C-alpha positions in Angstrom: 22.1 -4.6 -13.3 23.4 -8.1 -13.5 21.2 -11.0 -14.4 22.0 -14.1 -16.4 19.0 -16.0 -17.8 18.8 -19.7 -16.8 19.3 -22.2 -19.6 16.2 -23.3 -21.5 14.7 -25.8 -21.9 14.9 -27.3 -18.5 12.5 -29.3 -16.2 10.1 -26.9 -14.3 8.6 -27.6 -10.9 5.1 -28.1 -12.5 6.5 -31.3 -14.0 6.7 -32.8 -10.6 2.9 -33.0 -10.9 2.4 -33.4 -14.6 5.5 -35.0 -16.1 5.9 -38.7 -16.7 3.5 -41.7 -16.5 3.4 -42.7 -12.9 0.2 -43.3 -11.1 0.4 -40.0 -9.3 1.3 -38.0 -12.4 -1.7 -39.6 -14.3 -3.8 -38.7 -11.3 -2.9 -35.0 -11.4 -3.0 -34.7 -15.1 -6.1 -36.8 -15.6 -8.2 -34.6 -13.3 -7.1 -31.5 -15.1 -8.2 -33.0 -18.4 -11.8 -33.0 -17.2 -11.7 -29.3 -18.3 -10.9 -30.3 -21.8 -7.2 -29.7 -21.8 -5.3 -31.6 -24.6 -2.5 -33.9 -23.5 0.3 -31.8 -25.1 -0.4 -28.9 -22.8 1.4 -30.9 -20.1 4.6 -31.2 -22.1 6.8 -29.1 -19.8 5.8 -25.6 -20.9 5.5 -23.0 -18.1 2.4 -23.3 -16.1 1.4 -19.7 -15.0 -0.9 -19.1 -12.1 -3.0 -16.0 -12.5 -3.6 -15.1 -8.8 -6.8 -13.2 -9.0 -8.1 -11.0 -6.2 -11.4 -10.5 -7.8 -14.4 -10.4 -5.5 -17.9 -8.9 -5.5 -17.0 -7.7 -2.0 -13.8 -6.0 -3.3 -15.4 -3.5 -5.6 -12.0 -1.9 -6.6 -11.2 -5.3 -8.1 -14.6 -6.1 -9.5 -13.4 -6.0 -13.1 -10.4 -8.3 -12.7 -12.1 -11.4 -14.1 -12.3 -9.6 -17.5 -8.7 -8.5 -17.1 -7.6 -12.1 -16.4 -8.9 -13.2 -19.8 -6.4 -10.8 -21.4 -3.6 -12.1 -19.2 -4.5 -15.6 -20.3 -4.4 -14.5 -24.0 -0.8 -13.3 -23.5 0.2 -16.4 -21.7 -1.2 -18.6 -24.5 0.5 -16.4 -27.2 3.9 -16.9 -25.5 3.6 -20.6 -25.2 2.6 -20.9 -21.6 -0.3 -22.7 -19.9 -2.5 -20.3 -17.9 -4.5 -21.4 -14.8 -6.6 -18.8 -13.0 -6.5 -19.1 -9.2 -8.9 -17.2 -6.9 -7.0 -16.0 -3.9 -7.7 -14.2 -0.6 -8.9 -10.7 -1.4 -8.4 -8.3 1.6 -10.9 -5.6 0.7 -10.4 -2.1 2.1 -14.1 -1.4 1.5 -15.7 -4.2 3.5 -13.4 -5.9 6.0 -13.8 -5.1 9.7 -12.2 -4.3 11.9 -9.6 -3.3 9.3 -8.3 -4.8 6.0 -4.8 -4.3 7.5 -5.5 -7.1 10.0 -5.9 -9.5 7.1 -3.0 -8.4 4.9 -0.8 -10.9 6.6 -3.4 -13.6 6.6 -3.8 -13.1 2.8 0.0 -13.2 2.3 0.2 -16.4 4.3 -2.6 -18.1 2.5 -1.4 -17.0 -1.0 2.2 -18.0 -0.2 1.0 -21.6 0.6 -1.1 -21.6 -2.6 1.9 -20.7 -4.7 4.2 -23.2 -3.1 1.7 -26.1 -2.8 0.4 -26.0 -6.4 1.8 -26.8 -9.8 2.7 -23.4 -11.0 6.1 -22.1 -12.3 5.3 -18.4 -12.2 2.6 -16.0 -11.2 0.7 -13.0 -12.4 -0.3 -11.0 -9.4 -3.7 -9.5 -10.4 -4.4 -6.9 -7.8 -5.8 -3.4 -7.2 -7.4 -2.6 -3.8 -5.1 -1.3 -1.1 -4.0 -4.5 0.7 -4.2 -6.9 -2.3 -1.0 -5.5 -3.8 1.3 -5.7 -0.8 -0.2 -9.1 0.3 0.5 -10.7 -3.1 3.9 -9.1 -3.3 4.8 -10.4 0.1 3.7 -13.9 -0.8 5.7 -13.8 -4.1 8.7 -12.6 -2.2 8.5 -15.4 0.3 8.2 -18.1 -2.4 10.5 -16.5 -4.9 8.7 -17.8 -7.9 8.9 -15.6 -11.0 6.1 -13.1 -10.6 4.8 -10.0 -12.3 2.2 -7.4 -11.0 -0.8 -6.4 -13.0 -3.0 -3.8 -11.3 -6.6 -3.1 -12.1 -6.1 0.6 -12.6 -7.9 3.7 -11.1 -11.4 4.9 -11.6 -12.2 7.7 -14.0 -12.5 11.2 -12.5 -15.5 12.0 -10.4 -17.4 15.3 -10.8 -20.0 17.0 -8.6 -21.6 20.3 -9.7 -18.5 21.2 -11.8 -16.0 20.3 -9.1 -13.5 17.5 -9.7 -14.2 14.8 -7.0 -11.5 12.5 -5.7 -12.7 9.2 -4.2 -11.9 9.2 -0.5 -10.5 12.7 -0.5 -13.8 14.3 -1.0 -15.5 11.8 1.3 -13.4 13.4 4.1 -13.9 16.9 2.8 -17.6 16.7 2.3 -18.1 15.0 5.7 -16.4 17.9 7.4 -18.4 20.4 5.4 -21.6 18.8 6.6 -20.5 19.0 10.3 -19.5 22.7 9.6 -22.9 23.5 8.3 -21.5 24.3 4.8 -23.1 21.3 3.0 -26.5 19.6 3.6 -26.9 15.9 4.1 -29.0 15.8 0.9 -26.1 17.3 -1.0 -23.7 14.8 0.5 -25.9 12.0 -0.6 -26.1 13.5 -4.1 -22.3 13.7 -4.2 -22.0 10.1 -3.3 -23.0 9.0 -6.8 -20.2 11.0 -8.4 -17.4 9.6 -6.3 -17.0 6.2 -7.8 -18.4 6.3 -11.3 -16.4 3.5 -13.1 -14.6 0.3 -12.3 -11.3 0.6 -10.6 -9.4 1.8 -7.5 -9.4 5.2 -5.9 -8.7 7.9 -8.5 -6.6 9.9 -6.1 -3.0 9.2 -5.1 -4.4 7.0 -2.4 -2.9 3.8 -1.2 -4.1 1.7 -4.2 -2.5 4.0 -6.7 0.5 4.5 -4.5 1.1 0.7 -4.2 0.6 0.4 -8.0 3.3 3.0 -8.3 5.5 1.2 -5.8 5.2 -2.0 -7.7 6.3 -0.2 -10.9 9.1 1.7 -9.1 10.4 -1.6 -7.5 10.5 -3.1 -11.0 7.8 -5.7 -10.3 5.4 -4.4 -13.0 5.9 -3.4 -16.6 6.7 0.2 -17.2 3.5 2.4 -17.4 1.3 -0.1 -15.5 0.5 2.1 -12.5 -1.7 4.9 -13.9 -3.7 3.4 -16.8 -7.4 3.9 -16.0 -9.3 0.7 -15.3 -11.7 1.2 -18.2 -9.1 2.3 -20.8 -8.4 -0.3 -23.5 -4.7 0.2 -22.8 -5.2 -1.4 -19.4 -6.3 -4.6 -21.2 -3.3 -4.4 -23.5 -1.0 -4.1 -20.4 -2.6 -7.2 -19.0 -2.0 -9.1 -22.2 1.6 -8.0 -22.5 2.2 -9.0 -18.9 0.9 -12.4 -19.7 3.4 -12.7 -22.5 6.2 -11.5 -20.3 5.7 -13.8 -17.4 6.3 -16.9 -19.6 9.7 -15.6 -20.6 10.5 -14.7 -17.0 9.9 -18.4 -16.1 12.1 -19.5 -18.9 14.8 -17.1 -17.8 14.2 -17.8 -14.1 13.9 -14.1 -13.3 12.7 -14.1 -9.7 11.5 -11.5 -7.1 14.9 -11.8 -5.3 16.6 -10.7 -8.5 14.5 -7.5 -8.7 13.7 -6.6 -5.1 17.2 -5.4 -4.2 18.3 -2.6 -1.9 18.5 -0.3 -5.0 14.9 -1.2 -5.9 13.6 -0.2 -2.4 15.5 3.0 -2.5 14.0 3.8 -5.9 10.5 3.1 -4.5 11.0 5.3 -1.4 12.2 8.2 -3.5 9.3 7.7 -5.9 6.8 7.8 -3.0 8.1 11.2 -2.1 7.9 12.5 -5.7 4.3 11.3 -6.2 3.1 12.4 -2.7 2.3 8.8 -2.0 0.4 7.3 0.9 1.9 6.8 4.4 0.7 3.3 4.1 3.5 2.6 1.6 5.9 2.8 4.6 4.4 -0.1 6.4 3.9 -2.2 3.3 7.4 -1.7 1.9 9.0 -2.4 5.3 7.0 -5.7 5.5 8.0 -6.6 1.9 11.7 -5.9 2.6 11.5 -8.2 5.6 10.3 -11.0 3.3 13.3 -10.7 1.0 15.9 -10.0 3.7 16.7 -6.4 2.6 17.5 -4.2 5.6 15.1 -1.2 5.1 14.2 0.9 8.1 12.2 4.0 9.0 15.4 6.0 9.0 15.8 5.1 5.3 12.4 6.5 4.6 13.4 9.8 6.2 16.9 10.0 4.8 16.0 9.0 1.2 12.8 11.0 0.9 13.8 14.2 2.7 15.4 15.9 -0.4 12.8 14.6 -2.9 10.4 17.2 -4.2 6.8 16.3 -4.6 6.1 17.0 -8.3 2.9 15.1 -8.9 0.0 17.5 -8.5 -2.7 15.0 -7.4 -5.2 14.8 -4.6 -4.9 14.6 -1.6 -1.7 16.7 -1.8 -2.6 18.6 -5.0 -5.3 19.3 -7.6 -5.7 16.6 -10.2 -6.6 12.9 -10.3 -5.1 9.7 -11.7 -6.8 10.0 -15.1 -4.8 13.3 -15.8 -1.7 11.7 -14.4 -1.9 8.9 -17.0 -2.5 11.4 -19.8 0.5 13.4 -18.7 2.7 10.3 -19.0 2.3 8.6 -15.7 4.9 7.2 -13.5 7.6 6.8 -16.2 7.8 10.6 -16.4 8.4 10.8 -12.6 11.1 8.1 -12.7 12.8 9.9 -15.5 12.7 13.2 -13.5 14.2 11.3 -10.5 16.9 9.9 -12.8 17.8 13.3 -14.2 18.1 14.6 -10.6 20.5 11.9 -9.6 17.8 10.3 -7.3 17.3 7.0 -9.1 19.4 3.8 -9.3 19.3 3.7 -13.0 20.6 0.1 -13.3 18.0 -1.5 -11.1 16.5 -4.6 -12.9 12.8 -4.8 -13.8 10.5 -7.6 -14.8 11.1 -6.6 -18.4 14.7 -7.9 -18.1 15.8 -4.3 -18.8 17.0 -1.6 -16.4 14.5 0.9 -15.0 16.4 3.7 -16.8 16.2 1.9 -20.2 12.4 1.8 -19.7 11.9 5.5 -19.0 14.7 7.6 -20.5 12.8 8.5 -23.7 9.4 9.3 -22.1 7.8 12.8 -22.4 5.8 14.9 -20.0 2.6 15.9 -21.7 1.2 18.1 -19.0 3.4 20.2 -16.7 0.4 21.3 -14.6 0.0 17.6 -13.5 3.6 16.5 -13.3 5.3 19.7 -12.2 8.8 21.0 -13.0 11.1 21.1 -10.0 10.9 24.9 -9.7 7.1 24.6 -9.1 7.1 21.5 -6.9 4.2 21.1 -4.4 6.7 20.5 -1.6 10.5 21.0 -2.0 11.1 18.3 0.7 8.4 15.7 0.1 8.8 12.1 1.2 7.8 10.9 4.6 9.0 12.6 7.7 10.0 10.2 10.5 9.6 11.8 13.9 11.2 10.6 17.1 11.2 11.7 20.8 9.9 10.5 24.1 6.5 10.2 22.6 7.6 8.0 19.8 10.9 6.2 20.7 10.7 3.9 17.7 9.3 6.5 15.4 6.2 8.0 13.9 5.4 9.2 10.4 3.9 12.3 8.9 3.3 13.2 5.2 4.5 16.8 4.7 2.9 17.3 1.3 -0.6 16.7 2.8 0.0 18.8 6.0 -0.6 22.5 6.7 2.8 24.3 6.6 1.9 26.5 9.6 1.3 23.4 11.8 4.6 21.6 11.0 6.1 23.4 14.1 3.5 23.5 16.8 3.1 23.3 20.6 -0.4 22.5 22.0 -2.4 21.1 24.8 -3.4 17.4 24.5 -7.0 16.4 24.2 -6.9 12.6 24.7 -9.3 9.9 23.3 -8.6 6.5 24.9 -9.8 4.6 21.8 -12.0 5.2 18.8 -15.2 4.7 20.7 -14.2 7.4 23.2 -13.5 9.7 20.2 -16.8 9.0 18.5 -18.7 9.5 21.8 -17.2 12.9 22.6 -16.0 14.6 19.4 -19.3 16.4 18.7 -20.0 17.4 22.3 -20.1 21.2 22.4 -18.8 21.0 26.0 -15.6 19.3 24.9 -12.7 21.5 26.0 -10.9 21.9 22.7 -9.9 24.6 20.3 -7.7 24.7 17.1 -4.5 25.2 19.1 -4.9 21.8 20.9 -3.3 18.5 19.8 -5.8 15.6 19.3 -4.4 12.3 20.6 -6.0 8.9 19.8 -4.8 5.7 21.6 -5.2 2.0 21.1 -5.6 2.0 17.3 -2.3 0.3 16.4 -1.6 -3.2 15.0 -2.7 -4.8 18.3 -4.9 -2.2 19.7 -7.7 -1.8 17.2 -6.9 -4.7 16.3 -5.4 -4.3 12.8 -4.4 -0.7 12.8 -7.4 0.9 11.2 -7.4 4.1 9.0 -8.8 6.3 11.7 -5.7 8.5 12.3 -7.2 11.4 10.3 -9.7 12.1 13.1 -12.4 14.6 12.0 -12.3 17.9 13.8 -14.9 18.9 16.3 -17.9 20.8 14.8 -17.3 23.9 16.9 -13.8 24.2 15.5 -15.0 23.6 11.9 -17.6 26.3 12.2 -14.7 28.8 12.7 -13.4 27.9 9.3 -10.6 25.8 10.7 -9.9 22.8 8.5 -6.7 21.3 10.1 -5.3 20.6 13.6 -2.4 18.5 14.7 -3.5 14.9 15.3 -1.4 12.1 16.8 -2.2 8.4 17.0 -0.8 4.9 16.6 -3.4 4.3 13.8 -3.0 4.6 10.0 -4.6 7.1 7.6 -6.2 6.5 4.3 -3.9 7.4 1.4 -6.8 9.6 0.2 -6.8 11.7 3.4 -4.9 14.8 4.3 -3.9 17.0 7.2 -1.2 17.5 9.8 -1.5 14.0 11.1 1.1 12.0 13.0 0.7 8.3 12.4 2.1 4.9 13.3 3.4 6.1 16.6 5.6 3.3 18.0 5.6 1.5 20.3 1.8 1.6 20.1 -0.4 2.3 23.1 -1.6 -1.3 23.3 2.0 -2.4 23.7 2.7 0.0 26.5 4.3 2.7 24.4 4.5 6.3 25.8 1.4 7.2 23.8 -0.6 5.1 26.2 0.1 7.4 29.2 -0.6 10.8 27.6 -3.1 12.8 29.7 -5.5 15.6 29.0 -3.7 18.9 29.4 -0.2 17.5 28.7 1.8 19.8 26.4 3.1 18.3 23.2 5.7 19.7 20.8 5.7 18.8 17.1 8.8 19.9 15.2 8.8 18.4 11.8 11.8 20.2 10.4 13.9 18.8 13.3 11.9 15.5 13.2 10.9 15.7 16.9 7.8 14.6 18.8 8.0 15.4 22.5 5.7 15.0 25.5 6.6 17.8 27.9 6.8 15.8 31.1 9.9 14.8 33.1 11.6 11.5 32.6 10.7 10.4 36.1 7.1 11.2 35.6 7.0 9.4 32.3 8.6 6.3 33.9 6.1 6.4 36.7 3.1 6.6 34.4 4.5 3.7 32.3 5.1 1.6 35.4 1.5 2.1 36.4 0.0 1.5 33.0 -2.5 -1.4 32.4 -3.7 -2.5 28.9 -7.3 -1.7 28.1 -7.6 -3.0 24.5 -9.5 -6.1 23.5 -7.4 -9.3 23.7 -8.9 -12.2 21.8 -8.3 -15.8 23.0 -9.0 -17.8 19.8 -9.0 -17.8 16.0 -7.0 -15.6 13.7 -7.5 -12.6 15.9 -5.6 -14.4 18.6 -2.8 -15.4 16.2 -2.6 -11.8 14.9 -2.5 -10.4 18.5 0.2 -12.8 19.6 2.6 -12.4 16.6 2.1 -9.0 14.9 5.1 -6.8 15.0 5.1 -3.0 15.4 4.4 -0.5 12.7 8.0 0.6 12.7 9.0 -2.8 11.1 6.0 -3.3 8.9 3.4 -4.9 11.1 4.1 -8.4 9.6 3.6 -11.5 11.7 7.0 -12.4 13.2 7.0 -16.0 11.9 6.4 -14.9 8.3 9.5 -12.8 7.8 12.0 -14.2 5.3 11.9 -16.2 2.2 10.9 -19.8 2.4 11.3 -20.6 -1.3 9.2 -22.9 -3.4 10.3 -26.5 -2.8 7.9 -29.1 -4.1 6.3 -31.0 -1.2 5.6 -34.7 -0.9 3.0 -36.1 -3.1 -0.6 -36.2 -1.8 -1.2 -39.9 -2.6 
């Protein structure tokens, strides 16, 4: 860790709007005063933007207005000037065709808000899956001092005495209904128990994973990730973060100081230890591209392969985020990684201290939730990156959520050309499929869906479910919800809509999955594969206007983070010309 605070006091960028007595300065300052701000607030103190992703249509973030008030209190206490700024909220719950399509749009819009407005630092107030990466990407591209405050997970759900994980049990109960093991009425009754408080998914889904990634990267205060949304300590965390961002501005502690190669390696290993979402792969690759750190799919496989999954949470395990917090949360996991020699201990955090200084004294309060290494859920956790003629640029699989007996498998392909084809045929009793087959779904990648929807964990056919089978090998270019589980190969690149080999798989082709050897192979000859690819024609929707066109024209593949090609890199925070 090497960071030297900038000298203080000094002139901040907000003074380009508010400092002095020119006509333009009086214009900017005078309009702000219509809210009742006294003149001395414009004296050069740090102006902190609270970038709030609250929205009634982002229910995971529905409580963030309340949390913003605590952030403001902390900023005032530390001598800053808080300004709350509503920003694009890419809701996982409501956006169609996929919130992922709008992660990059959100990052673009928020980057320009940060650069074009009179703020010296930012509190990234986030929660729902795509809000955390989109704001982190924007902050990385502007390199203004920034700190993450997440909204926290929901409380545990319970249904008839069973612990219910949001998302995870949605998939489980849905399959139970198709198998005849649960009635539709019971499913509707269970609905009320799945989301019983404010907050994000209470499993180790993408929201909790990305909160953990922010903390492991050093972009949030230690302990932030797991505090439940309704716990009073969540509000304390918000207030402390408000205090801290003011000092970060004074010190000029920026994302580029924190988001180093060591920080990304810490996050990748942490993802393996917590059994984190496969979505973290695509978000961290995109974030690394914004700060110019060379992180690849191969890094995910290399760094995660020897990390044991020790967090016993759904979808990989038994418990939920509430218990994870009570056990000690992410700091305990980071300490365990440090003790195992799998943590860059000197990586800098937003606290100004190293990550090891933050966690070395923490205690594990429940070894059933955060397991000792000799009882790990999976000895080799992390994300498995598969390659072969079916995925020349890689595909991913989450071993901790897969069935061990399927990690080495050879089966006959049953192909669905797109999600509509899948929905039309999956419940047909005449469908030629059994549990030994490999389900293949095409045209659901960044271009093909468009937006790479979370449809990779295809539900099994009812006739297979009725046999008591709960898992099959599934392969697609789609994503999977972090709350989901199964032996599911995702992010296959190049995607089908870009003419990748997945596009030319046919019914009856044999496919080999060999996770221990990281291989995904279509059993046809090279000449046959080349002939099929030469004859291939795209069949996905190709928009001709609007953001959908922009996305289609510029989105990169899943293997590099699915960012828009023209948004990679850091553009900084220069103050533009005055508007008058």
